N, C-alpha and C positions, 0 to 999 in steps of 0.2 A: 541698555538693551541693544543687541546686535542681531538683526534678523537675516536669515538666509532666504534666498528667493529662487525662482525658477531658473534664472540665468546662472546662478551658482551651481545648481544641479546639472544644467546642460554642460557647463564647463567640465565638471567632474566625470559625468557619464560619457563624455566624448573620448575618453582614454580607451585604448585597445587593451584587451586582456580580460581576465575574469573580474567579477565583482564580489564583494562580501560586505560584512558589517554586522552590527548588532544593535539592539536597543533594550532598554530596561531601566529599572530604578536600582541604584547602587549606593552604598556608602563610599566615601572618597577612596579608601584603601582598596576596596573591592574593584572599583572602576580602574584605578591605576594598574592593578594586577591584571585585569582583563585586557587592557590595552597592551601591556608589556608581553602578555602571553599569546596575543593574537598572531597566528601563524602568517609569516611573510609580510607583515605590515610594513616592514622597512623597505620592501620592494614596490610599494604602492606608488602609482603615478599621480593619484589625486585622492583627497579625503575631505569629506564634509563632516564636521563635528558640531552637533547641536546640543547644547547643555541648558537645562533648566534647574534652578536652585531655589530654595526658600529665601525670601528676602532678608532673613536674619543670618544667613550663611555668609562668611567673609568672601569677598571677591578674590582673595588670594588663593582660594581653592580652585577657581577657574584658571587662574594663572599657572598653578602647579600642574593641572591636567594638560593644558595646552603646551606648556614648556616640555613636559615629559614626552608627549607625543612628538612634538617638533624635533626633539633631540634624537629620536629614533629614525627619522626620515632622511632620505636623500635631499640634498640642497635643491634639486629640481622638482621635487614633489609639490603639487598645488595643495595647500592646506587652507581650507575655508572654515571658519567657525562662527557660530551664532550662539547667543546666550540671552536668557531672560529669567525673570523670577516667576515662581509658581507657588501661590499661597496654599495649594493643596498638598504640597510636599512637606514632610517633617523637616525640622531644622538640619538633620544630618543626612538627608536624602538628596540624590542627584538623579534627575531624569536625563539619560544620555541616549542620543541616536547618532550612530556613526555609519557612514557609507564610504566604502573603500573601493577604488577602481584601479584598473591597470595591473592587477596581480598576475 
């Protein structure tokens, strides 16, 4: 489990520019598509990605999501991610919250 905290949000929100993001419950492929289709995400200066999965879902799913996002970003973009398990989610569900700054 990796938790995000207030200092992480302060770092990301300190960037100039517009803010955006989304949250919701997704299947893996839906979430990957939402990330890829998010307008101007490659121009972000900072991103917090908070993911919750069912304890039976493979951790490789988190790796796939974070690596897909990372590959879209500038090398200087701050990417902070947190993850934990959530027994209220079904096996194939991902609760994702993403905050994007500096757009």
